[in-house]
N, C-alpha and C positions, 0 to 999 in steps of 0.2 A: 504494500500500500504506500502511496506517496504521502509525504508530510504536508502540513498546511503551509501554503505559500502566501504570506501576508505582504502586501506592498507597503507604501508609506502610510503610517498611522498617526493620528492626531491624539495628543494627550488629552484625557478627559477627566471630569470630576464625577465622582460616584453619585452626587446628589443632583446632577442635571439629567435625571432619568424619570420618565413617567411611565405608568402602566400602559400596556398595549400600544407601545410605540416601536418604531424601527430605527436602529442605530447602526451605522455603517462606518468601517475604517477607523475605529477608535481604540485607544489603548489606555488601560488602567493599571498602574503599577503602585504597589505599597499603599493601596487605598482601602477604605472601609465602607462597605455598603450598609453597615449597621443593620437596622431592622426594616430596611426598605421593602415595600411591596412592589416586586418586579414581575408580577403575573402577566404572562402573555407578551413580554418584551421580546423583540427579535433583534439578535446581535448578528450582524453580517460582516465577516472579515474583521473581527475584533480580537483583541488580545487582553488577557487578564494575567498579571504577574504578581504573585504574593499578595493577593487581595483577601480581605476578611469579609466573608459573606455568610457566616454560620446562622445569622438571624434573618437573613434576607429570604423573601418568599419568591422562588423562581418557578412556581407552578405554571406549567404550560408555556414556559419561556422557550425561545427557539434560537439555537446556535448554529449558524451556517458558516462554514469555512473559517472557524474561529479556534483559538488556542487558549487553554487555561493551564498555567504552570505554577508550581510551588504554592499550591493552596495548602493551608494547614488549618483545618476547620473541624469542629466537633460534628456538625451536621450540614450536609448539602441537601437542602430542601428543594427538590426539583421534580416532583411527580408530574407525569404527563408532558414533560419537556421533550423537545426534539433536538437531536444532535446530528447534523448532516455535514460530512466532510470536515469534521472537527477533531480536536485532540485534547485530552486531559493528561498532563504529564507531571512527573516529579512531585506528586502531591500526597498529603496525608489526610485522610478523611475518616472521621469516626463512624458516622452513619450516612450512607448515601440513600436518600429517599427518592428512588428513581422508578417507582412502580408506575406502570402504564406509559413509560417513556418510549420514544422511537430513536434508535441509534442506527445510522446508515453511513457506510464508508467512513467510519470513525475509529480512532486509535486511542487506547488507554495504555499509557506507558509509564513504567517505573512509579507506580502508585501503591500506597499501602492503605487498605481500607478494612476497618474492623468488621462492618456489616454493610453489604451492598444489597439493598432491597430493590430488585428489578422485576418483581412479580408482574406478570401481564404485559411486559414490555415486548417490543418488536425489534429484533437485532438482525441487521443485514450487512454483510461485509464489514464485520467488526473484528479488530485484532487487539488482544490483550498481550502486552509484552513486559516482562520483568515486574509483574504485579504480585502483591501478596494480599489475599483475602482471608480473614479469619472465618468469615461465612459469606458465601455467594449464593443468594437466593434467586433462582431462575424459575420458580414455580409459574406455570402457565405462560412461559415465554414462547414466542413463535419467531421464526426467522430462518435465515440461511447464511451459510459461509461465515461461521464464527470460529476463530482459532485462538489458541493460547500458546505463548512462547516464553519459556523460562519463568513460569508463574507457580505460585504456591497457593493452594486452596485448602483451608482447614476442613470446612464442611461445605459440600455442594448440595443445594436443594434443587431437585429436578422434577418434582411432581408435575405431571401433565405437560412437560416441556416438549415442544415440537420444533426442533431446529434441524434442518437438513444441512449436510456437510459441516457437522460439528467436529472439530479436530481438538481433542483433549491431550494429544501426545506430549505437548509442551507444558503440561501442568502436573504438579505433584499434588494429588488429591488424597486428603486424609480419610474422609468419610463421605458417603453419598446417602442422601435421604431422597427416596423416590427413584429407585433403580429403573422403573419402566421408562422414565424420561430419557434414559441414555440410549434408547433404541436407535440404531443407525449411526451412533457416534463412532469416531475413529479413536482407538486407544492402543497403546503399546502393549506388548506381551507382559512387560514388567508391571505396568499399571494393573492389568487384569489379574496378575498373580497376587499383587498386594491387596487387591480388593476382593479376592476370591472368597474369603469368609463371609463378606457381606452379600456377595452374589448367591452363595450357598444358602444363607439365611433367608434371603428374599425368595428363593425358589423352593424353600422347604427341604433342602438336601441335608441329610445327616452325614457328616464327614467323621469317620472313625479311623 
């Protein structure tokens, strides 16, 4: 996947934003969004560097060809948001509230997330690289062409997940909840061996 190519950006103030507006070609660095209500805002070709937005409401916000780096926030509140041709990189997030979101042609790189709630999201052409998830919740997720490279997932929740071309070979997965959701996924023989006790338990196989 290609990286986000940002042209000339204009430095912006976090408080010059209203709900349901479109912002293009702007850059926020070392800024605080406080508890701003940013519902439905469209960010096109924008960059966020080391910004504080843990109390900001990004419900249904839209990120197009944008990059977010060095976030260090307890909560990323962005349910039903859309991320298209965008990147989240080098960030630490306590809880990512991304349920119902849409991610397309997007990269998540070198991020550490305690709990990523992507329930009911749609993921298409998404690449996770160098990420650590204590828990990655993909219940009811739909999509295609999702891959992991050099990632660690403590618990993967996959109930009713329907993702075609899901490549998990680049992820170290500690435990899986909802084995049926892995149908069609590509895994290495080592991964399958390590998860064999869980597969056996799921299928009701007695191993003696």
